C-alpha positions as CSV (number, residue, x, y, z in Angstrom):
1,M,0.0,0.0,0.0
2,S,1.4,3.4,-1.0
3,M,0.9,6.0,1.6
4,T,1.6,9.0,-0.6
5,N,-0.2,10.4,-3.6
6,S,2.9,11.1,-5.7
7,G,5.6,9.1,-4.0
8,S,6.9,12.0,-1.9
9,V,6.6,12.3,1.8
10,M,6.3,16.1,1.4
11,D,2.8,15.9,0.0
12,F,0.5,17.9,2.3
13,L,-3.1,17.0,2.5
14,A,-5.9,19.5,2.2
15,D,-7.0,21.7,5.0
16,E,-9.6,20.2,7.4
17,E,-13.0,21.8,7.8
18,Y,-15.2,21.7,10.9
19,D,-19.0,21.7,10.6
20,D,-21.1,22.7,13.6
21,A,-24.1,20.6,14.3
22,E,-26.1,23.8,14.9
23,G,-25.5,24.9,11.4
24,G,-23.2,27.5,9.9
25,T,-19.5,28.0,10.4
26,P,-18.6,27.6,14.1
27,E,-16.5,29.9,16.1
28,L,-14.8,27.3,18.1
29,M,-12.9,29.7,20.3
30,P,-12.8,33.5,20.6
31,A,-9.9,35.3,18.9
32,V,-6.6,34.7,20.8
33,A,-4.1,37.4,21.3
34,D,-0.8,37.0,19.5
35,S,1.2,37.3,22.7
36,A,1.5,34.4,25.1
37,P,-0.9,34.4,28.0
38,E,0.0,35.5,31.5
39,L,1.2,32.5,33.5
40,T,-1.5,32.4,36.1
41,T,-4.0,29.8,37.1
42,T,-7.2,30.4,35.3
43,A,-10.6,30.1,36.9
44,V,-13.1,27.6,35.7
45,E,-14.9,29.1,32.8
46,E,-18.7,28.9,33.4
47,P,-21.6,30.4,31.5
48,A,-23.3,33.3,33.1
49,E,-26.7,31.7,32.9
50,Y,-28.3,28.3,32.2
51,D,-28.0,27.2,28.7
52,T,-29.0,24.2,26.6
53,I,-26.2,21.6,26.6
54,G,-25.1,20.6,23.1
55,A,-26.6,21.2,19.7
56,D,-29.8,19.1,19.8
57,G,-32.8,19.1,22.1
58,T,-32.4,15.5,23.1
59,T,-29.5,16.4,25.5
60,A,-31.2,19.0,27.6
61,V,-33.6,18.7,30.6
62,D,-37.2,19.5,29.8
63,L,-37.6,22.3,32.4
64,V,-35.3,25.0,33.7
65,P,-35.6,25.5,37.4
66,D,-37.3,28.8,38.4
67,T,-34.3,29.8,40.5
68,F,-32.2,30.0,37.3
69,R,-34.9,31.8,35.3
70,S,-34.7,34.6,37.8
71,G,-31.0,34.7,37.7
72,K,-30.8,34.0,41.4
73,R,-29.4,30.8,42.8
74,Q,-31.4,30.5,46.1
75,N,-29.9,27.0,46.8
76,P,-26.2,27.0,46.1
77,N,-26.2,23.2,46.2
78,A,-28.8,22.8,43.5
79,P,-27.6,21.5,40.2
80,K,-26.8,24.1,37.6
81,Y,-27.3,21.9,34.6
82,G,-29.5,19.1,36.0
83,R,-28.6,16.6,33.2
84,T,-30.9,13.6,33.3
85,F,-30.2,12.1,29.8
86,F,-27.2,10.1,28.7
87,T,-26.8,10.2,24.9
88,D,-24.5,8.7,22.3
89,R,-22.8,12.1,22.1
90,D,-22.0,11.8,25.9
91,K,-20.8,8.3,25.4
92,L,-18.6,9.5,22.6
93,G,-17.0,12.2,24.7
94,L,-16.4,10.0,27.8
95,W,-15.0,7.1,25.7
96,F,-12.7,9.5,23.9
97,L,-11.4,10.7,27.3
98,W,-10.8,7.1,28.3
99,K,-8.6,6.7,25.3
100,F,-6.9,10.1,25.5
101,P,-6.9,11.6,29.0
102,L,-6.5,15.4,29.1
103,A,-8.4,17.0,26.2
104,S,-9.3,20.7,25.8
105,S,-12.8,22.0,25.2
106,K,-11.8,22.8,21.6
107,Q,-10.7,19.2,21.1
108,L,-14.0,17.8,22.6
109,G,-15.8,20.2,20.3
110,I,-14.1,18.6,17.3
111,V,-15.0,15.1,18.6
112,W,-18.6,16.2,19.2
113,G,-18.9,18.3,16.0
114,I,-20.1,21.3,17.9
115,K,-18.8,24.8,18.8
116,R,-16.1,25.1,21.4
117,A,-18.5,27.0,23.8
118,S,-21.1,24.3,23.5
119,A,-18.5,21.6,24.2
120,H,-17.3,23.5,27.2
121,K,-20.9,23.7,28.6
122,R,-21.4,20.0,27.9
123,A,-18.2,19.1,29.7
124,L,-19.2,21.3,32.7
125,A,-22.5,19.4,32.9
126,L,-20.7,16.1,32.8
127,K,-18.4,17.3,35.5
128,E,-21.4,18.3,37.6
129,L,-22.5,14.6,37.5
130,G,-19.0,13.5,38.5
131,L,-18.4,11.8,35.1
132,V,-15.4,14.0,34.2
133,G,-12.9,16.0,36.1
134,S,-10.8,19.0,35.0
135,E,-7.2,20.0,35.5
136,K,-6.3,23.7,35.4
137,I,-3.0,24.5,33.6
138,M,-1.3,27.8,34.0
139,G,-1.8,29.9,30.9
140,M,-4.7,28.0,29.5
141,T,-8.2,26.8,30.4
142,Q,-8.8,23.5,32.1
143,L,-8.2,20.2,30.5
144,W,-10.8,17.4,30.9
145,F,-10.3,13.8,32.0
146,L,-12.5,10.8,32.7
147,T,-13.3,9.8,36.3
148,K,-13.8,6.4,37.8
149,R,-17.5,7.2,37.9
150,G,-17.5,8.0,34.2
151,Q,-15.7,4.8,33.5
152,D,-18.3,2.8,35.5
153,L,-21.1,4.5,33.5
154,L,-19.5,3.6,30.2
155,T,-19.2,0.0,31.4
156,F,-22.9,0.1,32.5
157,H,-23.8,1.2,29.0
158,G,-22.0,-1.7,27.3
159,V,-18.6,-0.1,26.4
160,I,-16.0,-2.9,26.5
161,D,-12.6,-1.7,25.5
162,E,-9.2,-3.0,26.8
163,R,-7.2,-0.7,24.6
164,V,-7.5,2.4,26.7
165,S,-5.3,4.6,28.8
166,R,-5.0,4.5,32.6
167,L,-7.4,7.0,34.3
168,Y,-5.8,10.3,34.9
169,K,-5.0,11.3,38.5
170,L,-5.7,14.9,39.3
171,G,-2.5,16.9,39.7
172,S,-0.2,14.4,38.0
173,V,0.2,16.3,34.7
174,R,3.8,16.4,33.4
175,L,4.3,19.7,31.6
176,F,7.5,18.5,29.8
177,N,5.4,16.2,27.5
178,L,2.0,17.9,27.7
179,E,2.3,19.6,24.3
180,H,3.1,16.3,22.6
181,R,0.3,14.6,24.4
182,L,-2.2,17.3,23.4
183,A,-0.9,17.1,19.8
184,V,-1.7,13.4,19.6
185,T,-5.1,14.0,21.2
186,Q,-5.6,16.7,18.5
187,V,-4.9,14.1,15.7
188,A,-7.2,11.6,17.4
189,A,-10.0,14.1,17.8
190,Q,-9.9,15.0,14.1
191,L,-10.1,11.4,13.2
192,V,-13.1,10.7,15.4
193,G,-14.8,13.9,14.3
194,G,-14.3,12.9,10.6
195,V,-12.3,16.0,9.7
196,S,-8.8,14.4,9.3
197,G,-6.9,14.0,6.1
198,I,-5.6,10.7,7.3
199,Q,-8.8,9.0,6.2
200,K,-7.7,9.9,2.7
201,T,-4.5,7.9,2.9
202,S,-6.1,4.5,3.6
203,Q,-7.2,2.0,0.9
204,V,-9.9,0.7,3.2
205,P,-12.6,2.8,4.9
206,I,-11.8,4.4,8.2
207,P,-15.0,5.1,10.2
208,T,-15.6,8.0,12.5
209,G,-17.3,8.6,15.8
210,L,-18.3,5.7,18.0
211,D,-17.4,3.3,15.2
212,L,-13.8,4.4,15.2
213,L,-13.1,4.6,18.9
214,P,-12.7,0.8,19.4
215,R,-10.1,0.8,16.5
216,L,-7.9,3.5,18.0
217,I,-4.9,2.2,20.0
218,P,-3.1,4.8,22.1
219,E,0.6,4.5,22.9
220,Q,0.0,4.0,26.6
221,Y,-1.9,0.8,25.9
222,M,0.8,-0.4,23.5
223,N,3.5,0.1,26.1
224,T,1.5,-1.9,28.6
225,A,0.7,-4.8,26.2
226,Y,4.3,-4.9,25.0
227,G,5.6,-5.0,28.6
228,A,3.3,-7.9,29.3
229,M,4.5,-9.8,26.3
230,A,8.2,-9.1,26.4
231,S,8.9,-9.0,30.2
232,R,10.8,-11.8,32.0
233,Y,12.1,-12.2,35.5
234,D,15.8,-11.6,35.8
235,K,17.1,-13.6,38.7
236,G,20.3,-11.7,38.9
237,E,18.7,-8.3,39.1
238,K,15.6,-9.8,40.9
239,K,13.2,-7.8,38.9
240,N,11.2,-7.9,35.6
241,V,13.1,-6.7,32.6
242,I,12.1,-6.2,28.9
243,D,13.6,-8.9,26.7
244,P,13.5,-7.9,23.0
245,D,14.7,-11.4,22.0
246,Q,11.6,-12.9,23.6
247,A,9.4,-10.3,21.8
248,W,11.0,-11.4,18.5
249,R,10.4,-15.1,19.2
250,D,6.8,-14.2,19.8
251,Q,6.7,-12.6,16.4
252,E,8.1,-15.7,14.8
253,R,5.6,-18.0,16.6
254,I,2.6,-15.9,15.6
255,A,3.8,-15.8,11.9
256,Q,4.2,-19.5,11.9
257,E,0.7,-20.1,13.3
258,V,-0.8,-17.8,10.7
259,E,1.1,-19.4,7.8
260,S,0.2,-22.9,8.9
261,G,-3.5,-22.0,9.1
262,R,-3.8,-22.5,12.9
263,L,-4.5,-18.9,13.6
264,P,-6.6,-16.6,11.3
265,I,-4.7,-13.4,10.4
266,S,-7.7,-11.4,11.5
267,E,-7.3,-12.7,15.0
268,A,-3.5,-12.7,15.2
269,L,-3.1,-9.1,16.6
270,A,-6.3,-9.3,18.7
271,R,-4.9,-12.3,20.6
272,N,-1.4,-10.9,20.7
273,P,-1.7,-7.1,21.4
274,G,1.9,-6.8,22.2
275,Q,2.6,-7.0,18.5
276,W,1.3,-3.5,17.9
277,T,4.7,-2.4,19.2
278,L,7.2,-3.0,16.4
279,T,10.2,-5.2,17.2
280,T,13.3,-5.7,15.1
281,D,15.1,-9.0,14.6
282,Y,18.3,-10.1,16.2
283,T,20.6,-9.0,13.3
284,S,19.0,-5.6,12.8
285,R,19.6,-4.2,16.3
286,K,23.0,-2.8,15.6
287,Y,21.4,0.0,13.6
288,S,17.8,-0.1,14.6
289,N,15.7,0.3,17.7
290,Q,14.9,-2.9,19.6
291,N,11.3,-1.9,19.7
292,H,9.2,1.1,18.9
293,P,5.6,2.0,19.9
294,V,4.0,4.5,17.5
295,D,2.1,7.4,18.9
296,L,-1.3,6.2,17.6
297,A,-2.5,3.1,15.7
298,I,-5.7,2.6,13.7
299,D,-6.7,-1.1,13.8
300,L,-8.1,-2.1,10.4
301,E,-7.3,-5.8,10.8
302,D,-10.9,-6.9,10.0
303,H,-10.1,-5.9,6.4
304,R,-6.9,-8.0,6.2
305,T,-6.9,-11.2,4.2
306,D,-3.1,-12.0,3.9
307,L,-0.3,-12.1,6.5
308,K,2.0,-10.2,4.2
309,Q,-0.6,-7.5,3.3
310,P,-1.2,-5.3,6.3
311,V,-3.9,-2.7,6.3
312,S,-3.7,-0.9,9.6
313,I,-2.2,2.6,9.9
314,A,0.4,4.0,12.3
315,I,0.6,7.7,13.2
316,E,3.7,9.5,14.5
317,V,3.4,13.1,15.8
318,E,6.7,15.0,15.7
319,L,6.9,18.4,17.2
320,S,10.7,18.7,17.1
321,L,13.4,17.6,14.8
322,K,15.1,14.4,15.9
323,N,18.7,13.7,15.6
324,S,19.3,12.2,12.1
325,E,20.6,8.9,13.4
326,D,17.7,8.5,15.8
327,L,15.2,9.2,13.1
328,L,17.0,6.7,10.8
329,R,16.7,4.0,13.6
330,V,13.0,4.7,14.0
331,V,12.1,4.5,10.3
332,T,14.3,1.5,9.9
333,T,12.4,-0.3,12.7
334,M,9.2,0.6,10.9
335,A,10.4,-0.6,7.5
336,R,11.9,-3.8,8.6
337,Q,8.6,-5.2,9.9
338,R,8.3,-7.0,6.6
339,E,11.4,-9.1,7.0
340,R,11.2,-12.8,7.2
341,G,9.9,-14.1,10.5
342,A,8.1,-10.8,11.4
343,V,4.4,-10.1,11.6
344,P,3.9,-7.0,9.3
345,V,1.6,-4.8,11.3
346,F,1.2,-1.5,9.5
347,A,0.4,-0.8,5.8
348,G,2.0,2.6,6.2
349,F,3.1,5.4,8.6
350,V,1.7,9.0,8.6
351,Y,4.0,11.6,10.1
352,V,2.2,14.6,11.5
353,S,4.1,17.8,12.2
354,H,4.0,21.6,11.8
355,K,7.7,21.9,10.8
356,K,9.0,21.7,7.3
357,A,12.4,20.6,8.6
358,V,10.8,17.4,10.1
359,F,9.4,16.4,6.7
360,E,12.6,17.2,5.0
361,A,14.6,15.0,7.4
362,L,12.0,12.2,7.1
363,Q,12.4,12.3,3.3
364,V,16.1,11.9,3.6
365,A,15.8,9.0,6.1
366,V,13.2,7.0,4.2
367,K,15.0,7.5,0.9
368,R,18.2,6.2,2.5
369,I,16.5,2.9,3.3
370,G,14.4,2.8,0.1
371,A,11.0,2.9,1.9
372,Q,9.4,6.0,0.5
373,R,6.1,4.3,-0.3
374,L,5.5,3.4,3.3
375,F,5.5,7.0,4.6
376,A,3.2,9.9,4.2
377,S,3.1,13.3,5.8
378,M,0.3,15.6,7.1
379,Q,0.4,19.1,8.6
380,L,-0.7,19.4,12.2
381,R,-3.6,21.8,12.4
382,D,-5.4,23.5,15.2
383,A,-9.2,23.6,15.9
384,E,-9.6,26.5,13.4
385,G,-8.0,24.5,10.7
386,K,-4.8,26.6,10.7
387,L,-1.3,25.3,10.8
388,Y,-0.3,24.6,14.4
389,S,1.6,27.6,15.8
390,G,3.9,25.6,18.1
391,E,2.2,27.0,21.2
392,G,0.7,24.1,23.1
393,W,-1.7,26.3,25.1
394,R,-3.6,27.0,21.9
395,F,-4.9,23.5,21.5
């Protein structure tokens, strides 16, 4: 499968567009000043008065309490939103946060297909019910995450998904990797919302919304699954360690089971989730990573009919330029998945970035190993469809 339209990793896809469910062109966020915000903790942004949550009438309560009509809250403990319905849109948002903890209101607006302001109100209503929590970051509005109560409600409504991230713990944000984390969430939100150019790179259909969420595999889950597959107990160090040789032997075993007909290819990765993390063979490790989890994977295995013809897609989000040798090791790991004894996992790799230098370096690396057809590129864009500015607080 060729991942580029003209054989070049420098081909940029068309700009994304965002349609609001209420009609018209949405204003997902008020205009932002050119200068960086003052680094102070921001207050929770709440609407001045009661408003309908979401874009359709099915998501709001039938009656507005009289205390809110008058503008006076006589009972401070009374619910402000009083949500009594749980809709597919609510399920979509909570499930997304289970996969990608810490998402902004703008990103949830992309997922829900509504304005940023409406998404913020909906998130506040879900927070009132204890289904989501919020983390306030200096210089930007709060970020949303799923709570244990929200997870329990998803389970109650039949959501079964092992390929999720651990629940976020309030106050545990790591600022050093927050920008990259939000960038991956941005790409995932655009996929779920159906406004990503990545759908155009696939030779098999990529669904959106609730149909896509079970297919998305975050890196956090890949790390956990790989650890469970490749870990062994080291008696000398008296602790569990990662053994890449063991991971490669698992690759060989699965490939043999598929080739002999004992294991259908459509079930191979489902039964062996550690294989989503790419592992190189013994002889390749002198110039290639021992293993490499991609930032995000799209599982399209139900469309695969041949062990040697993968269909799933890997996504890498690069916000900074890697050392040329490090980049070469990563792309070599990706390309060598087709070697004898391996389970070829991905049909292609989409690199997402906002820097031309990243794409130029990628082009040099993949040309060096002769793997141009496996790699495509896409510009990282913000909620307004503009090229990402490099300022993480704008997500």
